[in-house]
C-alpha positions as CSV (number, residue, x, y, z in Angstrom):
1,X,45.1,-73.3,-75.6
2,X,43.7,-75.0,-72.5
3,X,46.1,-77.2,-70.7
4,X,45.4,-80.9,-71.3
5,X,45.2,-82.7,-67.9
6,X,43.6,-86.0,-66.9
7,X,39.8,-86.1,-66.6
8,X,40.0,-87.0,-63.0
9,X,42.3,-84.1,-62.1
10,X,40.4,-81.6,-64.2
11,X,37.0,-82.6,-62.9
12,X,38.2,-82.2,-59.3
13,X,38.8,-78.5,-59.8
14,X,36.3,-76.0,-58.3
15,X,34.2,-73.5,-60.2
16,X,35.0,-69.8,-59.6
17,X,32.2,-67.3,-59.0
18,X,32.6,-63.6,-58.6
19,X,30.5,-60.5,-58.0
20,X,31.1,-56.9,-57.0
21,X,30.2,-58.0,-53.5
22,X,27.6,-60.3,-52.0
23,X,25.1,-60.4,-54.8
24,X,26.6,-63.4,-56.6
25,X,25.9,-65.5,-53.5
26,X,22.2,-65.5,-54.6
27,X,23.3,-67.2,-57.9
28,X,25.7,-69.5,-56.0
29,X,22.8,-70.9,-54.0
30,X,21.1,-72.0,-57.3
31,X,24.4,-73.5,-58.5
32,X,24.9,-75.5,-55.4
33,X,21.4,-76.9,-55.8
34,X,21.6,-77.5,-59.5
35,X,25.1,-79.1,-59.4
36,X,25.4,-81.2,-56.3
37,X,28.7,-82.8,-57.2
38,X,30.6,-79.5,-57.7
39,X,32.7,-77.3,-55.5
40,X,33.0,-73.5,-55.7
41,X,35.3,-70.7,-54.9
42,X,33.5,-67.4,-54.3
43,X,35.2,-64.0,-54.6
44,X,33.4,-60.9,-53.6
45,X,35.0,-57.6,-54.5
46,X,33.4,-56.0,-51.5
47,X,36.1,-53.3,-51.2
48,X,35.0,-51.9,-54.6
49,X,31.3,-52.5,-54.3
50,X,29.1,-51.3,-55.8
51,X,30.1,-51.5,-59.5
52,X,27.0,-49.7,-60.6
53,X,28.4,-46.3,-59.9
54,X,31.7,-46.9,-61.8
55,X,32.7,-46.3,-65.4
56,X,32.8,-49.1,-67.9
57,X,36.6,-49.0,-67.9
58,X,36.7,-49.3,-64.1
59,X,34.3,-52.2,-64.1
60,X,36.3,-54.0,-66.8
61,X,39.5,-53.5,-64.8
62,X,38.0,-54.8,-61.6
63,X,36.3,-57.8,-63.4
64,X,39.6,-58.8,-64.9
65,X,41.3,-58.6,-61.5
66,X,38.6,-60.8,-60.0
67,X,38.9,-63.3,-62.8
68,X,42.7,-63.5,-62.4
69,X,42.3,-64.0,-58.6
70,X,40.1,-67.1,-59.3
71,X,42.3,-68.5,-62.0
72,X,45.2,-68.5,-59.7
73,X,43.1,-70.6,-57.3
74,X,42.9,-73.2,-60.1
75,X,39.2,-73.0,-61.1
76,X,38.0,-75.0,-64.1
77,X,35.3,-72.6,-65.1
78,X,34.2,-69.0,-64.2
79,X,30.8,-67.6,-63.4
80,X,30.4,-63.8,-63.7
81,X,27.6,-63.5,-61.1
82,X,27.2,-59.7,-61.6
83,X,24.9,-58.2,-64.3
84,X,27.0,-55.0,-64.4
85,X,30.3,-56.9,-64.8
86,X,28.7,-59.0,-67.6
87,X,27.6,-55.9,-69.5
88,X,31.0,-54.3,-69.2
89,X,33.5,-57.1,-69.3
90,X,32.1,-60.5,-70.6
91,X,33.4,-60.2,-74.1
92,X,36.9,-59.3,-72.9
93,X,36.9,-62.1,-70.4
94,X,35.9,-64.7,-72.9
95,X,38.6,-63.6,-75.3
96,X,41.3,-63.5,-72.6
97,X,40.6,-66.5,-70.5
98,X,41.3,-70.2,-71.3
99,X,38.5,-71.6,-69.2
100,X,34.7,-71.5,-70.0
101,X,33.0,-68.3,-68.8
102,X,29.3,-68.3,-67.9
103,X,27.5,-65.1,-67.0
104,X,24.2,-63.8,-65.7
105,X,22.2,-61.2,-67.6
106,X,19.0,-59.3,-66.8
107,X,16.2,-61.8,-67.5
108,X,14.1,-59.4,-69.7
109,X,13.6,-62.1,-72.4
110,X,11.4,-64.5,-70.3
111,X,9.7,-61.4,-68.9
112,X,8.9,-60.0,-72.3
113,X,7.9,-63.4,-73.8
114,X,5.1,-63.7,-71.2
115,X,1.8,-62.4,-72.6
116,X,0.3,-59.3,-71.2
117,X,-0.4,-55.7,-71.9
118,X,1.4,-54.3,-68.8
119,X,4.9,-53.0,-68.5
120,X,8.1,-54.8,-67.6
121,X,10.1,-53.0,-65.0
122,X,13.9,-53.8,-65.1
123,X,15.5,-52.9,-61.8
124,X,19.3,-52.8,-61.9
125,X,22.3,-50.7,-61.2
126,X,22.6,-47.4,-63.1
127,X,25.6,-48.7,-65.0
128,X,23.8,-51.9,-66.2
129,X,20.9,-49.8,-67.7
130,X,23.3,-47.6,-69.6
131,X,25.9,-50.1,-70.9
132,X,25.8,-51.1,-74.6
133,X,25.4,-54.8,-74.1
134,X,22.3,-54.5,-72.1
135,X,20.9,-51.8,-74.5
136,X,21.4,-54.3,-77.4
137,X,19.7,-57.0,-75.4
138,X,16.7,-54.8,-74.8
139,X,16.6,-53.8,-78.5
140,X,16.1,-57.5,-79.5
141,X,12.9,-57.8,-77.4
142,X,9.6,-58.1,-79.4
143,X,8.5,-54.8,-77.9
144,X,11.5,-52.9,-76.4
145,X,9.3,-50.0,-75.4
146,X,7.5,-52.3,-73.0
147,X,10.6,-52.4,-70.8
148,X,11.2,-49.6,-68.4
149,X,14.7,-49.5,-67.0
150,X,15.1,-48.2,-63.4
151,X,18.5,-47.6,-62.0
152,X,18.1,-48.4,-58.3
153,X,21.1,-46.9,-56.6
154,X,21.2,-47.3,-52.8
155,X,19.8,-50.9,-52.7
156,X,23.2,-52.6,-53.1
157,X,24.8,-50.5,-50.4
158,X,22.3,-51.6,-47.8
159,X,22.4,-55.2,-48.8
160,X,26.2,-55.0,-48.6
161,X,25.8,-53.9,-45.0
162,X,23.7,-57.0,-44.3
163,X,20.3,-55.3,-44.3
164,X,17.6,-57.5,-45.8
165,X,14.5,-56.6,-43.7
166,X,11.1,-56.5,-45.4
167,X,10.5,-52.8,-44.6
168,X,14.1,-51.6,-44.9
169,X,13.9,-50.5,-48.5
170,X,10.6,-48.8,-48.8
171,X,12.2,-45.3,-48.9
172,X,14.4,-46.2,-51.9
173,X,11.7,-48.1,-53.7
174,X,9.4,-45.1,-53.3
175,X,12.0,-42.7,-54.6
176,X,12.9,-44.9,-57.6
177,X,9.4,-46.3,-58.5
178,X,7.0,-43.8,-57.0
179,X,6.7,-42.1,-60.4
180,X,5.0,-45.2,-61.8
181,X,2.3,-45.3,-59.1
182,X,-0.8,-47.2,-60.4
183,X,0.9,-48.5,-63.5
184,X,0.0,-52.0,-64.8
185,X,3.1,-54.1,-64.3
186,X,3.3,-57.6,-65.6
187,X,6.8,-58.4,-64.5
188,X,9.6,-57.0,-62.5
189,X,13.1,-58.1,-63.5
190,X,15.6,-58.3,-60.7
191,X,18.5,-57.2,-62.9
192,X,21.1,-57.2,-60.1
193,X,21.9,-60.4,-58.2
194,X,21.9,-58.4,-55.0
195,X,18.2,-57.6,-55.4
196,X,17.3,-61.3,-55.2
197,X,17.9,-61.2,-51.5
198,X,15.2,-58.6,-51.0
199,X,12.7,-60.1,-53.5
200,X,9.9,-60.3,-50.9
201,X,10.3,-56.6,-50.0
202,X,10.2,-55.6,-53.7
203,X,7.2,-57.8,-54.4
204,X,5.2,-56.5,-51.4
205,X,6.0,-52.8,-52.3
206,X,5.0,-53.4,-55.9
207,X,1.7,-55.1,-55.1
208,X,0.9,-52.1,-52.9
209,X,1.6,-49.5,-55.6
210,X,1.1,-51.1,-59.0
211,X,-1.7,-52.9,-60.8
212,X,-1.1,-56.2,-62.5
213,X,0.7,-59.4,-61.5
214,X,4.1,-57.9,-60.7
215,X,5.7,-61.2,-61.2
216,X,9.4,-61.2,-60.2
217,X,11.9,-62.6,-62.6
218,X,15.7,-63.2,-62.2
219,X,18.4,-65.0,-64.2
220,X,19.9,-67.1,-61.5
221,X,18.3,-70.4,-62.0
222,X,18.8,-70.2,-65.8
223,X,22.5,-69.3,-65.4
224,X,23.0,-72.3,-63.0
225,X,21.4,-74.6,-65.6
226,X,23.6,-73.1,-68.4
227,X,26.7,-73.7,-66.2
228,X,25.7,-77.3,-66.0
229,X,25.4,-77.6,-69.8
230,X,28.8,-75.9,-70.3
231,X,30.5,-78.3,-67.9
232,X,29.0,-81.3,-69.7
233,X,29.8,-79.9,-73.1
234,X,33.5,-79.3,-72.1
235,X,33.7,-82.7,-70.4
236,X,34.7,-81.2,-67.0
237,X,31.8,-82.2,-64.8
238,X,32.7,-83.4,-61.3
239,X,31.6,-86.9,-60.3
240,X,30.8,-88.5,-57.0
241,X,30.6,-86.9,-53.6
242,X,32.2,-83.5,-53.5
243,X,35.0,-82.7,-51.1
244,X,34.1,-80.4,-48.2
245,X,33.8,-77.5,-47.8
246,X,31.8,-77.1,-51.0
247,X,32.3,-73.3,-50.9
248,X,35.4,-71.3,-50.1
249,X,34.9,-67.6,-49.6
250,X,37.3,-64.8,-50.4
251,X,36.9,-61.1,-50.4
252,X,38.8,-57.9,-51.3
253,X,37.3,-56.4,-48.2
254,X,37.6,-57.1,-44.5
255,X,37.1,-60.9,-44.3
256,X,36.2,-60.7,-40.6
257,X,33.3,-58.3,-41.3
258,X,32.3,-59.8,-44.7
259,X,32.2,-63.5,-43.9
260,X,29.3,-63.3,-41.4
261,X,27.2,-61.4,-43.9
262,X,28.0,-63.9,-46.6
263,X,27.0,-66.8,-44.4
264,X,23.7,-65.0,-43.4
265,X,22.8,-64.3,-47.1
266,X,23.5,-67.9,-48.1
267,X,20.9,-69.0,-45.6
268,X,18.1,-66.9,-47.0
269,X,15.6,-69.2,-48.8
270,X,15.5,-69.0,-52.6
271,X,12.5,-66.9,-53.6
272,X,10.3,-68.6,-56.2
């Protein structure tokens, strides 16, 4: 059972956000914009990034460790800002934790609901494309065969190193997507929160090599809105002007090396 505390005390608590590394910072930017009275604690498991090349059991273990770290910081709600961790661990986290848990998932539903006769490319980590939760989500789509899942290993590692330049990913994109040259693509789902940071690079490469609109879709804004609804439903919204700083950053990696990259990524404009 959740501990009963006063509304004022409970509302003042921060929201915990975690990811395998820096990717969840892209979702955090949406949350800061959507929820201007809230404070956040971000935990990046950079020492173990990427999660996409690990087993389901390993991902579950790491996700539980990240959640416990944030709970010990006194968070009032938890955001799993990692598609891979959601696929592997969200059910266990919700059963185990006594705070509300909100998670991001690959945004294939809005992509598939958009009319068109082109394909939907779902770019994610290899683990996300294989895990049962995602496969079940794909199976619920009106036309599951319209979705092509592409495990894009290599992108996360470069972003974790602070690389975000427009032309810095062409070799990996060509390797992973070159086999679809000339295909009509209606939407490209950014199924890893890391990929949001290089959305312009993905969009440019896609328009050069595919037919169709190649509209980019991610789940960050929808997850931030859902977080707001959950806070309101639970009666744990913050009120008034939030204390500073609004974001506290922690990492399982080298803080001196990771903090500058985190700050740099937080300053990248939200791609719309």
